[in-house]
N, C-alpha and C positions, 0 to 999 in steps of 0.2 A: 870508425871501423875500418880496418884493412880489407881490401878487397882480394879475394883470393882466387887465383886463375885455376880453372877446371876445364875440363872437356867434357861436361855432362850435357844432356840434352834439357829441355825444360821440365819434363816431368821428372827426371833423377834429380835436379837442381831442386825442384818444390819437394820431394820425397825426403831429401837430406835435409833441407831448413826445417819442415816441419817434424822430422824426427828429433832433429836436436832442441826444438822448442816445446816438444810435446812430453816430455820426462822418457823420452827415448822408447816409445811406442810405434814398433815398426808398421804393425798392422793399421794402426789408425794413421800414419803418415802416409801410407800406399793407397788408402782409401782417398784421402785428401788429393794425392797428386794424380792418381789415375781412374777415380771414380769408385763409387761405393756399391755399384750393381751387382758386383760378383759374389759368390758364396763365400762364406768365412774362409774353408779350407784352402780356396784358391788363393784368397788375399794373403793368407798367412804365409803358404809357402812361395808365393811371388814376393812377399815382402822379405822374407829369408833368402831369397836368391838374391834379391837386390842388395841387400847388406853385405853379401859375399862378392859383389860385383867389383872389380879392381878399382876403377875410376871412382865409384860411390863410396869406397872404403877411403882411398887415398883423400879424396875430398875432406870426409868425416875427421880424418887424422888431424888434416891440417887446420880445420876449423877448431877443433878441441886443443891441438897446441898453440894457437893463437889465443884461443881464451884463458888457457893456463898463462901464457906471457903476459896478458893483461892484467889477470889476477895477481901474479907477482909484482908486477908494477905498482898495483894498488898498496899491496901489504910493503912496498918499500917505502912508501909514504907513512912516516910515522911522526910523532910530536917533536922529534930533534929537526928533523927535515923541515917541517912546517915552521919552527921557530927560526932556523937559519934563513929561510925565504923570507919570512917578516922582516927579520933583522936588514937583508939587504934591501928590502923594499924602503924601510925607513932612512936609512942611509941615501938612497937614489933620491927619494922625496925631499930630503934635506939639501943633497947637491944641488939639485934642478930647482929649488926654492918653491917645492909643490908642498906647503905645509900641511894643508887638508888631507893630502895622500899619505904623508907621513903621521898624520894624526890617526888616520884610519887604520892603517898599517899598525899603529901602537895599539889602539883598542882591540883590534882582532889578537894581537900578539898576548896581551894582559888577560883575554879570555882564554886562549888555549893554555896559557902557564896557571890558571886557577885564581888570577886576581880578583876577577869580576864575578860575582855571584848574583844570579838572578834573584832580584828582591821579591820577586812573586812566590818563587819556589820556596825562599828561605821563611818567609810570613806564612805560606801554607803549611809547611813543615812544623813550624813553632806551635802554631794554631793545632794542630793534631795532636803533637805530642804533649802539649800543656794539658789538653782535654783528657787525654787517656791517663796522663800520671795524675791528675785532680780527683780521679775517680778510684775508691777503695771498693773492697769486695761487697760491702753491704750497699753502696750506692748503685752497682753494677747489677746486683741481684735485684734491687728494687726498680730499675728501668727495665730489666727483663721482665719482671711480673707485671709492670704496668702496661706493656705492650699489649695491642689488641690485634695489630694485623700485620705481620703473622702472630699466631699465638706465641705467647712466651715458652721458653724451654721449659718442660716438667720433668721433673726426676726428683728422686730422693738425695738428700743431702746427709753426708755424716763426716764427721772428723776422722780421718786416716790417722793410724796409729795408736786409738784409746782401744781397741779391741782386747 
């Protein structure tokens, strides 16, 4: 994380950092930075004044801009970017005869490209789907009726459309 220059004192900096990390609750941030022995009305008005303080406001804006820049950089990392990076790693691994590094990059590339499927996931999905598809309405109703804990769903059944 980039260190942001500021002219804040220790309590103001503590207030800003807590304010940014606690869901933007100025009163709670004020209590953390300055102590919690003051009445609620005093804390609320002091926190409000502190948010309007020029140095505090400037610091909060700088931190939020830095966070926005970081978020934007994370959004720029997409599948195409990762694929290009892995292709470069494979080429470098081959060029420097680091075949294990090239192989690891190829494995990661295959995973990103969707060529590797986690076998545990596939097996689990097939078992669940096969079990559900094998049940017909009668078997499902029998299973619900025979369940003891919790009790089976009770209700009247009728055919819709025969009225």
